C-alpha positions as CSV (number, residue, x, y, z in Angstrom):
1,X,-132.0,-117.0,-43.0
2,X,-134.9,-116.5,-45.5
3,X,-137.1,-118.7,-43.4
4,X,-136.3,-116.7,-40.3
5,X,-137.2,-113.5,-42.0
6,X,-140.5,-114.9,-43.3
7,X,-141.4,-116.2,-39.9
8,X,-140.5,-112.8,-38.4
9,X,-142.7,-111.1,-41.0
10,X,-145.7,-113.3,-40.3
11,X,-145.2,-113.0,-36.5
12,X,-144.9,-109.2,-36.8
13,X,-148.1,-108.8,-38.7
14,X,-149.9,-111.0,-36.1
15,X,-148.5,-109.0,-33.2
16,X,-149.6,-105.7,-34.8
17,X,-153.1,-107.0,-35.3
18,X,-153.3,-108.3,-31.7
19,X,-152.0,-104.9,-30.4
20,X,-154.8,-102.9,-32.1
21,X,-157.5,-105.5,-31.3
22,X,-159.0,-103.3,-28.5
23,X,-160.2,-101.0,-31.3
24,X,-162.7,-103.7,-32.3
25,X,-164.6,-103.2,-29.0
26,X,-165.5,-106.9,-28.9
27,X,-165.5,-109.1,-25.7
28,X,-162.3,-110.8,-27.0
29,X,-160.4,-107.5,-27.3
30,X,-158.6,-107.7,-24.0
31,X,-157.6,-111.4,-24.2
32,X,-156.3,-110.7,-27.7
33,X,-154.3,-107.7,-26.6
34,X,-152.8,-109.6,-23.7
35,X,-151.4,-112.1,-26.3
36,X,-149.8,-109.3,-28.3
37,X,-146.2,-110.5,-27.7
38,X,-147.0,-114.2,-28.2
39,X,-146.2,-114.4,-31.9
40,X,-142.9,-112.6,-31.2
41,X,-142.1,-115.1,-28.5
42,X,-143.0,-118.1,-30.6
43,X,-140.8,-116.8,-33.4
44,X,-137.9,-116.1,-31.0
45,X,-138.0,-119.4,-29.2
46,X,-138.6,-121.5,-32.3
47,X,-136.5,-119.7,-34.9
48,X,-133.8,-117.9,-32.8
49,X,-134.0,-114.4,-31.4
50,X,-133.2,-113.0,-34.9
51,X,-136.8,-113.9,-35.9
52,X,-138.0,-112.1,-32.8
53,X,-136.1,-109.0,-33.8
54,X,-137.6,-109.2,-37.3
55,X,-141.1,-109.7,-35.8
56,X,-140.8,-106.7,-33.5
57,X,-139.4,-104.5,-36.2
58,X,-142.3,-105.4,-38.6
59,X,-144.9,-104.9,-36.0
60,X,-143.5,-101.6,-34.9
61,X,-143.3,-100.4,-38.6
62,X,-146.9,-101.4,-39.3
63,X,-148.2,-99.7,-36.1
64,X,-146.2,-96.5,-36.9
65,X,-147.7,-96.5,-40.4
66,X,-151.3,-97.6,-39.7
67,X,-151.8,-96.2,-36.1
68,X,-149.1,-93.8,-34.8
69,X,-145.5,-93.6,-33.9
70,X,-146.6,-93.5,-30.2
71,X,-148.4,-96.8,-30.6
72,X,-145.3,-98.3,-32.2
73,X,-143.1,-97.1,-29.3
74,X,-145.6,-98.5,-26.7
75,X,-145.5,-101.9,-28.5
76,X,-141.7,-101.9,-28.5
77,X,-141.4,-100.9,-24.9
78,X,-144.0,-103.3,-23.4
79,X,-143.7,-106.3,-25.8
80,X,-141.2,-106.2,-28.6
81,X,-137.9,-105.3,-26.9
82,X,-138.5,-107.2,-23.6
83,X,-139.5,-110.4,-25.4
84,X,-136.5,-110.1,-27.8
85,X,-134.2,-109.8,-24.8
86,X,-135.8,-112.6,-22.9
87,X,-135.8,-115.2,-25.7
88,X,-132.2,-114.3,-26.3
89,X,-131.4,-115.2,-22.7
90,X,-133.6,-118.3,-22.8
91,X,-131.6,-119.6,-25.7
92,X,-128.2,-119.3,-23.8
93,X,-126.5,-122.5,-22.7
94,X,-123.1,-123.9,-22.0
95,X,-121.7,-127.4,-22.1
96,X,-121.2,-129.2,-18.8
97,X,-120.1,-132.8,-17.9
98,X,-123.8,-133.7,-17.6
99,X,-124.8,-132.2,-20.9
100,X,-125.8,-128.6,-21.3
101,X,-126.6,-126.0,-18.6
102,X,-129.3,-123.5,-19.7
103,X,-129.8,-119.9,-18.5
104,X,-131.6,-120.3,-15.1
105,X,-135.3,-119.7,-14.9
106,X,-134.8,-117.5,-11.8
107,X,-132.5,-115.1,-13.7
108,X,-134.9,-115.1,-16.6
109,X,-137.6,-113.9,-14.1
110,X,-135.2,-111.3,-12.8
111,X,-134.6,-109.9,-16.3
112,X,-138.4,-110.1,-17.0
113,X,-139.1,-108.0,-13.9
114,X,-136.5,-105.4,-14.9
115,X,-137.6,-105.3,-18.5
116,X,-141.2,-104.8,-17.5
117,X,-140.3,-102.0,-15.0
118,X,-138.1,-100.2,-17.5
119,X,-140.6,-100.5,-20.3
120,X,-143.6,-99.4,-18.3
121,X,-141.6,-96.4,-16.9
122,X,-140.7,-95.3,-20.3
123,X,-144.3,-95.6,-21.5
124,X,-145.4,-93.5,-18.6
125,X,-142.8,-90.8,-19.5
126,X,-143.9,-91.0,-23.1
127,X,-147.7,-90.6,-22.6
128,X,-147.5,-88.7,-19.3
129,X,-148.6,-89.7,-15.9
130,X,-149.9,-86.9,-13.7
131,X,-151.7,-88.0,-10.5
132,X,-153.8,-84.9,-10.2
133,X,-154.9,-84.7,-13.8
134,X,-155.7,-88.4,-14.0
135,X,-157.6,-88.2,-10.7
136,X,-159.8,-85.3,-12.0
137,X,-160.4,-87.0,-15.4
138,X,-161.4,-90.3,-13.8
139,X,-163.6,-88.6,-11.2
140,X,-165.4,-86.7,-13.9
141,X,-166.0,-89.9,-15.9
142,X,-167.3,-91.7,-12.8
143,X,-169.6,-88.8,-11.9
144,X,-171.1,-88.8,-15.4
145,X,-171.5,-92.5,-15.3
146,X,-173.4,-92.4,-12.0
147,X,-175.5,-89.5,-13.4
148,X,-176.6,-91.8,-16.3
149,X,-177.5,-94.6,-13.9
150,X,-180.4,-93.2,-11.8
151,X,-181.6,-96.8,-10.9
152,X,-178.5,-97.0,-8.7
153,X,-179.9,-94.3,-6.4
154,X,-178.2,-91.1,-5.2
155,X,-174.7,-90.9,-6.6
156,X,-171.8,-90.5,-4.1
157,X,-170.5,-87.1,-3.4
158,X,-167.7,-85.9,-5.7
159,X,-165.3,-85.7,-2.7
160,X,-165.9,-89.3,-2.0
161,X,-165.3,-90.3,-5.6
162,X,-162.1,-88.3,-5.8
163,X,-160.7,-89.9,-2.6
164,X,-161.5,-93.4,-4.0
165,X,-160.1,-92.5,-7.5
166,X,-157.0,-90.9,-6.1
167,X,-156.1,-94.0,-4.0
168,X,-156.5,-96.2,-7.1
169,X,-154.4,-93.8,-9.2
170,X,-151.7,-93.9,-6.6
171,X,-151.7,-97.7,-6.6
172,X,-151.8,-97.8,-10.4
173,X,-148.0,-98.0,-10.9
174,X,-147.9,-101.0,-8.6
175,X,-150.9,-102.9,-10.0
176,X,-150.1,-102.1,-13.7
177,X,-146.5,-103.1,-13.2
178,X,-147.5,-106.5,-11.7
179,X,-150.0,-107.1,-14.5
180,X,-147.3,-106.3,-17.1
181,X,-144.9,-108.8,-15.7
182,X,-147.7,-111.5,-15.5
183,X,-148.5,-110.9,-19.1
184,X,-144.8,-111.2,-20.1
185,X,-144.4,-114.4,-18.2
186,X,-147.7,-115.8,-19.6
187,X,-146.6,-115.0,-23.2
188,X,-143.3,-116.7,-22.8
189,X,-144.8,-119.8,-21.1
190,X,-147.4,-120.2,-23.8
191,X,-144.8,-119.8,-26.5
192,X,-142.6,-122.4,-24.8
193,X,-145.5,-124.9,-24.8
194,X,-146.3,-124.2,-28.5
195,X,-142.7,-124.4,-29.7
196,X,-142.0,-127.5,-27.6
197,X,-145.1,-129.3,-29.0
198,X,-144.0,-128.5,-32.5
199,X,-140.4,-129.7,-31.9
200,X,-138.9,-126.3,-32.4
201,X,-137.7,-125.6,-28.8
202,X,-134.2,-126.8,-28.0
203,X,-134.4,-125.9,-24.3
204,X,-135.6,-128.9,-22.3
205,X,-138.7,-128.7,-20.1
206,X,-137.9,-127.5,-16.5
207,X,-140.0,-127.9,-13.4
208,X,-141.6,-124.5,-12.7
209,X,-141.7,-125.3,-9.0
210,X,-137.8,-125.1,-9.0
211,X,-137.6,-121.4,-10.0
212,X,-135.5,-119.4,-7.5
213,X,-135.2,-115.6,-7.5
214,X,-131.6,-114.5,-7.2
215,X,-130.8,-112.9,-3.8
216,X,-129.9,-109.6,-5.5
217,X,-133.6,-109.1,-6.2
218,X,-134.4,-108.5,-2.5
219,X,-132.5,-105.3,-1.9
220,X,-133.7,-104.0,-5.3
221,X,-137.3,-104.7,-4.3
222,X,-137.0,-103.3,-0.8
223,X,-135.2,-100.2,-2.1
224,X,-137.9,-99.6,-4.7
225,X,-140.6,-100.0,-2.0
226,X,-138.9,-97.4,0.2
227,X,-138.3,-94.9,-2.7
228,X,-142.0,-95.4,-3.9
229,X,-143.0,-93.3,-0.8
230,X,-141.4,-90.3,-2.3
231,X,-143.4,-87.7,-4.3
232,X,-144.1,-88.1,-8.0
233,X,-142.3,-88.7,-10.4
234,X,-139.6,-90.6,-8.5
235,X,-142.1,-92.2,-6.3
236,X,-144.2,-93.4,-9.3
237,X,-141.1,-94.7,-11.1
238,X,-140.0,-96.6,-8.0
239,X,-143.5,-98.0,-7.5
240,X,-143.3,-99.5,-10.9
241,X,-140.1,-101.3,-10.0
242,X,-141.6,-102.4,-6.7
243,X,-144.7,-103.7,-8.5
244,X,-142.7,-105.9,-11.0
245,X,-140.2,-107.3,-8.5
246,X,-142.9,-107.8,-5.9
247,X,-145.0,-109.7,-8.5
248,X,-141.9,-111.8,-9.3
249,X,-141.4,-112.7,-5.7
250,X,-145.2,-113.6,-5.5
251,X,-144.8,-116.0,-8.5
252,X,-142.0,-117.7,-6.6
253,X,-144.3,-117.8,-3.6
254,X,-146.9,-119.5,-5.7
255,X,-144.3,-122.1,-6.7
256,X,-143.5,-122.6,-3.0
257,X,-147.2,-123.0,-2.1
258,X,-147.7,-125.6,-4.8
259,X,-144.8,-127.6,-3.3
260,X,-145.4,-127.3,0.4
261,X,-149.1,-128.3,0.0
262,X,-148.3,-131.6,-1.7
263,X,-149.8,-134.5,0.1
264,X,-152.4,-132.4,1.8
265,X,-156.1,-133.4,1.3
266,X,-156.9,-129.6,1.4
267,X,-154.5,-128.8,-1.4
268,X,-157.1,-128.4,-4.2
269,X,-159.3,-126.2,-1.9
270,X,-156.4,-124.1,-0.8
271,X,-155.0,-123.5,-4.3
272,X,-158.5,-122.7,-5.6
273,X,-159.1,-120.2,-2.9
274,X,-155.7,-118.5,-3.4
275,X,-156.1,-118.2,-7.1
276,X,-159.7,-117.0,-6.7
277,X,-158.6,-114.3,-4.2
278,X,-155.8,-113.2,-6.5
279,X,-158.1,-112.9,-9.5
280,X,-160.9,-111.1,-7.6
281,X,-159.0,-109.2,-4.9
282,X,-155.3,-109.4,-5.5
283,X,-154.2,-109.0,-1.9
284,X,-152.8,-112.5,-1.5
285,X,-150.0,-111.3,-3.8
286,X,-148.5,-109.4,-0.9
287,X,-148.4,-112.6,1.3
288,X,-147.0,-114.6,-1.6
289,X,-144.3,-112.0,-2.2
290,X,-143.2,-112.4,1.4
291,X,-143.3,-116.2,1.0
292,X,-141.1,-115.8,-2.1
293,X,-138.6,-113.7,-0.2
294,X,-138.6,-116.1,2.6
295,X,-137.8,-119.0,0.2
296,X,-134.8,-117.1,-1.1
297,X,-133.1,-117.4,2.3
298,X,-134.9,-120.2,4.1
299,X,-135.3,-122.7,1.3
300,X,-138.7,-123.7,2.4
301,X,-139.3,-126.2,-0.5
302,X,-136.3,-128.3,0.5
303,X,-137.5,-128.4,4.2
304,X,-140.9,-130.0,3.4
305,X,-141.2,-133.6,4.6
306,X,-139.6,-135.8,1.9
307,X,-137.9,-132.9,0.3
308,X,-138.8,-131.2,-3.0
309,X,-140.9,-133.3,-5.4
310,X,-139.0,-135.3,-8.1
311,X,-141.4,-134.4,-10.9
312,X,-142.8,-131.1,-12.3
313,X,-145.8,-129.8,-10.4
């Protein structure tokens, strides 16, 4: 128990430092912030979820004392509590005739999407999310930025800026929710690699291409998309859920794409193009989400010539 507490203490300090890294203003600030939950995930996967609880509590306490209670709450809602819950589920297993059956990856992804949506919604309620106010603030900032860049020529009219900014503000719950889920998944994946390499992870390695989103996710996603058309705040809250569940389906779609392109000479080019478009534009996520939903009911991976691949891809 003492070892678990010490690991939790060290992981909590590391998580708190990563959370406040944007204050440094360096080029590494964003990558470090994205890894905020990684120490908590490593502690949880390698030393049971009790270590993750200790790490989250230590990080939240440090942030409350050195930054603000609001910073501590944001950390807990976006990183601490979701990761504690997910590593707890990841450690669940039951004996079977073939050995042990571990909690399915697809259900882990379902819980990750729900946790990201709930956490981000509560953060929005905590710090406030008003479309009109945010649009005016960002429009003022962009107007001032263009004013200070005369080499760019005549600045666009404020009405044009406001229309552009308002569209991005309306899309913010979708995009921020998707990015939050990606960050959670990335942290857990990296933590699994580190703890497995150190011999601390009991859960065996599983082929990522096999992940299947439970069918119950489809009505949740479609219902959230429909409700997101309602006015703020219900529309914004529903958009957050639509963003996380849509992103989860897109991750399944990526797994499908990796499988169905096996054996094709154009596979490297296709995958490079898709990942590049996701990074720079993001719109392929919509197509991948539809592909992920289709996989839930049509089992596209099993229909490929030769069936699903026998080794992790």
